N, C-alpha and C positions, 0 to 999 in steps of 0.2 A: 313680327307683333308689336306694336307700341307698348312700352312700359308704361304702366298706371302713373299718371301725373306728368309723363313728358307733353313736350308742347305749350306746356303753360309758361306764362311769362314769366312767373316766379323761379323758374328754372335758370334762367339767364338775367334775374333782376339784381341790379345795382344799388343800393341803398342810398348812397350819395353820403353828404354831410348832414349831420343830426344837430337839429338846433336845440339849444337848451329849453326852451319855451315847450317844445312838443314831447321832451323825455324827462320825466320825473328822476330827482337825483335818486342813486342805488337800483332804479327799476332795470331789466333785463330788456334789450330790444326784440321785439317779437320777430322771429323768423318768419320769411317768407312762406305763406299758406299756411302758417301755423295757425290752429283754430277753426279755420274757415270751412275744412272739409268733415269735420266730425259728425254733424248730421248726416252728412250724405254716405259717409262710409258704412255709419251703424245701420242706415235702412235699404242698404243696396240689395238687391236680390240674390240668388246663387251664383257664386264666383264662376271663373273659369275652370277651376279644378271639378266641378258640379258638372259642369256643362261635359268636359272630356270624359267624365265617368260614366256619364248617361250616353252619351255618343259610342264608347267604347262597348258597353252592354248590347246596344242596338246592334253594332256591326258583328258582334261575336253571334248573337242570334241568328242574324241573316246567314253568316258564313254554317253555321251548324245545321240549319234548316237545309242550304243548297246541299252539304254534304249528305244529307241523308236523301234527297232527291235524285242525287246523281250517282247513289251507289246501285252497283249490278244487283238487278234480282234475283239470278241464277249464276251459279257458279260456271266457268268456261267449260264448254265439251271439248275433247280433243278427237277430232275424225280423220281414219284413217281410210284412203281410200286410193283405188287406181286412177292413173292421169285421164284416161277416156272416159269416165264412168259419168255420164250427162245426168243421169237420176240421182246420183250422190249429190252432186251440187245442188239440185234442186231440193233435196232434203235439207240441205245446208241452210238453204233461204228460208225454208219453213222454221227451222230453229231460230233463226236469228228474226224473225218476224215475230215469233214467241215471246222474246227477250233475252234468248241465250247469246252468249258471246263464244263464238266457236273458233277453234285454231285447226286448221285442216292440213293435214300431211298426205302426200302421193306416195305410194309405193308400188313397187312392179310386181308385187305378189303379197296377198294378205294371210297364207295360210298360217305360217308361224306366229304370227300375232293373234290369231284366232285360237292357235292350240295354247299360246301362254297364257290366255285369258280365261281358258276352259269353256269356250264355246262350243256346244255340242255338234258335231258333223250336220247333224240331220237339222238344225236349227241356222245352219249358216246362210249368209245375202251377201250383198256386194259391197258393203262397208261395215268397218266395225268402230265403234266410238267407245271412250272412257270419260268417266264424269263422277267426280267426289266417290270414288271408290267402287263404282258399277260399271258393268260392260253393258254396253247398248249395240245389239246386232239387227242391222237391217233398219226398215222404214218406221222407225217406232213413232208414233204423235208426240210431240212434245208435251202435251196435256198429260200422257202417261209419264213421261220421263220427270215432269213436276211433281206429281204423285208420288212417285217413287222415292224421289228426293226428301218428300216431307212426311212419308210415313215411314221410310227407311227400313223395311222387311229385309229378314235376313237371307237375302239371296244373292247369286253373284250378279244378275242383271237382268234386262230384258231382250227379246226378240221378237222381231216378225220374220219367219223364213221366207224365204225365196223373195219375190217382188210382187204381192198382190195389186191389181189395178185398185185405183182409188185410195191406196196408203198415200200418204205425206211423200210426196218428191215422185210419184207413180199416178198421176192423175191422168185420165183419158180425156180426149175431145169428146167423148160421147159417153155422159154418165151411165148410161145404161149397162156398160162393159163392166162397171166398178164391180169388185168382188166383197163379199164379206169375209173378215178376216179377225184373227185373235193374237193379242200381245201375250207373249209367253214369258212367265219368270221362270229362271232355270238357276240352280245351284245344286249344294250337296244333297237337299232332300228330294231333287229330281227336278220334273217339268209342271208347272200349272199354268191355269190360264189366269193371266192378270186383269186383262180388260178384252172386252169383245166390240168390235166397230161392225156395223152393217153396212151391207152393199147401198147404193145410191137407189133412194125410194124407199128402202126399208125403215124398219121401227128403230 
């Protein structure tokens, strides 16, 4: 960046010999550029420092906005499934489409995992997931998981027992075969209905 005043002839000016006629006795010779920029310097607009400060504030605002826009909407869901479970992979795709980040782990058997996390045997399904302190068993819709995380009830988790046709990941080519099903909340207080989903064509 050029320094202010660089490039002027005054920076390299050689005064040469002075004549007695042009210099009064006792008068100090005027230095190059002395007095000629006074008006210009006092009327100049905001300097470089002000411009840099404004630019910095603008960049900070853009960066802050970008961080908000890219922040994940939901916490990551850890999904545990068997390697050959096709409907489990479809359920994972359903979660990702709803904005969840998913970390999937294949296990040869899920029985111990279900027992350790308090999943009642009668509520068991083909996969088990963990998210933000809750257990998700089976083909629970993403909207119900989001509601669970928003309301944070005192339950261990949610379950859709078995694999009802029409639940996320269990869609059938013939919607007429879809079934109504309930999403159940389970925990120390027992089991209750958390949400109900009608079959295709239902209310």
